[in-house]
C-alpha positions as CSV (number, residue, x, y, z in Angstrom):
1,M,0.0,0.0,0.0
2,P,1.5,3.4,-1.0
3,I,2.1,6.1,1.6
4,D,-0.2,9.1,1.2
5,Y,2.2,12.0,1.6
6,D,-0.7,14.5,1.4
7,P,-3.7,13.1,3.2
8,E,-5.2,16.7,3.6
9,Q,-5.0,17.1,-0.3
10,I,-3.4,20.6,0.1
11,E,-0.2,20.3,-2.0
12,V,-1.8,21.7,-5.1
13,Q,-3.6,24.4,-3.1
14,Y,-0.2,25.6,-1.9
15,L,1.3,25.3,-5.3
16,N,-1.5,27.5,-6.7
17,E,-0.9,30.1,-4.0
18,F,2.8,30.5,-5.0
19,M,2.7,29.9,-8.8
20,M,0.2,29.8,-11.6
21,L,-0.8,26.3,-12.7
22,Q,-3.8,27.0,-14.9
23,D,-3.0,26.6,-18.6
24,Q,0.7,26.6,-18.1
25,R,3.5,24.3,-19.5
26,I,4.9,22.8,-16.3
27,L,8.0,20.8,-15.8
28,E,8.4,18.8,-12.6
29,I,12.0,17.8,-11.9
30,G,12.3,14.6,-9.9
31,C,8.7,13.5,-10.5
32,G,9.2,9.9,-9.5
33,E,6.0,8.0,-10.2
34,G,4.1,11.2,-11.0
35,R,2.2,11.2,-7.7
36,L,2.1,15.0,-7.5
37,M,1.8,15.5,-11.3
38,R,-1.5,13.6,-11.3
39,R,-2.9,16.2,-8.9
40,Y,-2.1,19.3,-10.9
41,A,-1.7,18.1,-14.6
42,H,-5.4,18.5,-15.4
43,L,-5.0,22.2,-14.6
44,S,-2.1,22.7,-16.9
45,H,-1.8,23.1,-20.7
46,F,0.9,20.4,-20.6
47,A,2.8,18.8,-17.7
48,S,6.1,16.9,-18.1
49,G,8.0,15.2,-15.4
50,I,11.6,14.0,-15.5
51,D,13.4,11.7,-13.2
52,L,16.6,9.7,-13.2
53,D,15.0,6.6,-11.6
54,F,13.8,4.7,-14.6
55,E,11.9,2.1,-12.4
56,R,9.9,4.8,-10.7
57,L,9.0,6.3,-14.1
58,Q,7.8,3.0,-15.3
59,N,5.6,2.6,-12.3
60,G,4.2,6.1,-13.0
61,L,3.5,5.3,-16.6
62,V,1.4,2.2,-15.5
63,E,-0.5,4.4,-13.0
64,Q,-0.9,7.2,-15.7
65,A,-2.9,4.7,-17.8
66,G,-5.8,5.3,-15.4
67,F,-5.7,9.0,-16.2
68,P,-6.0,9.1,-20.0
69,D,-7.3,12.7,-20.2
70,V,-4.5,14.2,-18.2
71,P,-2.0,16.0,-20.5
72,M,1.3,14.7,-19.1
73,A,4.5,12.9,-20.1
74,V,7.3,11.5,-18.1
75,L,10.9,11.1,-19.3
76,N,14.0,9.5,-18.0
77,A,16.2,12.6,-18.2
78,D,18.6,14.8,-16.2
79,G,17.5,18.3,-15.2
80,S,20.7,19.7,-16.6
81,A,20.1,18.4,-20.1
82,L,16.4,18.7,-21.0
83,P,15.0,17.4,-24.3
84,F,12.9,20.6,-24.8
85,P,13.5,23.9,-26.5
86,S,14.9,26.7,-24.3
87,Q,12.2,28.5,-22.3
88,Y,9.5,26.0,-23.3
89,F,8.2,25.7,-19.7
90,Q,6.5,28.5,-17.9
91,Q,6.7,26.9,-14.5
92,V,9.1,24.4,-12.9
93,I,8.4,22.3,-9.8
94,L,11.0,20.6,-7.6
95,G,8.6,19.1,-5.2
96,W,10.6,16.4,-3.4
97,S,13.8,16.8,-5.3
98,L,15.8,19.0,-3.0
């Protein structure tokens, strides 16, 4: 059974207080399985998560299958060498990465 890191469901509320999520292109560095991304991706124009842990990303892709309408993608990539054009993202999240 996975641990619920946000039983009060307030992570996205706090993110919205400090940054705009609505209709933004968002990058989450260190997204893991995409636990947080699934909570805000539906608000965004596009959400992409990167992580170096390929196994966690694979688990996230399996879980993402249950959210087909959520505009998100996860990549096995390093935050210092992104496979996106410069200034593509309007917001960047480092939720549990630091």
